[in-house]
N, C-alpha and C positions, 0 to 999 in steps of 0.2 A: 472580355471584361470577367474578371473572376469573380464566383460563387460565394458568395458569403456564409459560411455557416459556423456554428457553434462545437467546441471541442469538447470532450468531455473524455476521461479514461476511468477504467475501473480497476482496483489493483487489490489482491489480497495477499496480506502481511501474515505468515504464520511465526512470526516472531517480533518482538517490539524491536525497532531499529534504535541506533543511537539518536539522539536529537539536541539539539541547541535552542533556548527559549530566547527572542529577542523581541521586547515590545511587546510582550504580550502573545506573542506568537510564536509557535512550535516551528522550527525549520528540521527535515532529514534531507540527507542525499541517499536514494539508492541506485543502484546498477540494473537498467533494464536489458535483460538479456532475453532478445526475442526468440520465440520456438513454437513450433508447430506450424511452420511457414510451407507454402506449397513446394513440390521438389522444384529446385533451381532456382529459388527466389531466397535472398538473404538478406538480413539489415546489420548494421552496426550494433554491438552495446553502446548505449547513449546512458550517460544520466539523468537521473529523476529528481529532479528538487522541489519536495512538496511542501508546503505551508499551510499549517491548520492554527484555528485559534486556540488558545492554551486551556482554556476549559473543556473545549468540545474533546482535546486530545485526551485529556487529565479523567476524562467520564469514561471515554472508550477503555482506556488502562485499566481503570478500577473494574470495570466488567469482564475485561480479559483477566484479570488476576481472580475476581471471583469463579471465573469458570475454570479456571487452573486448579484453583486450590480443589474444588470438585473431582479432580482427576482427568479432565479431559482437555485436549488442545484448543486454545482459543484461535478464531482466525478473525483477522480485522479486513472486514469489505468495505475499501475507502474509496470514495467518488469523489473524482475533482475536476476542475476547469481547468484546462489545459492548454499549452502553448509552447512556443519554443524560444530561446534566447542564447545565444553564444554558443551554440552548439550543444545543446541540452534541452531536455525536455523539462518544464515547469508547469507546477500544478497549484492551484489553489483547492483544498479540500471544501466541497459540498456537502459531503456527510459522512458519516462512519457507522457502520454496523456490524456489531459483537457478535459472532454465533459462534458454537460449541462445533468442533471439528469430531473427526473421529475419533474414538478411543484407539490406542497404539494395540497393534497386533501382540497378541501373546506369543510368548518366546514358545517353540514347540520345544516339547518333552521328548527328553530319548536320550 
């Protein structure tokens, strides 16, 4: 008998992806590129289809725009319930935290 678990996924977005709105929900497709795996372990690149409540997404984008206007890059930390369907990861967003990223490094003078 398989053990039942609840899967969640945390994703950091450094850019606002292309989205589509459908019935008050925001949908986006990202490409999951596994990195930092142990030696001799590999995982295939997999589509990640995220769905988020429209109001929640718009609030996050507004906060991101405010951070960008201050001269810092915004980071959107997205936590989602996750499953798999038709060869893709699918997620429904639980929450989005928008934080300031590090200031861009100054170009060397010389």
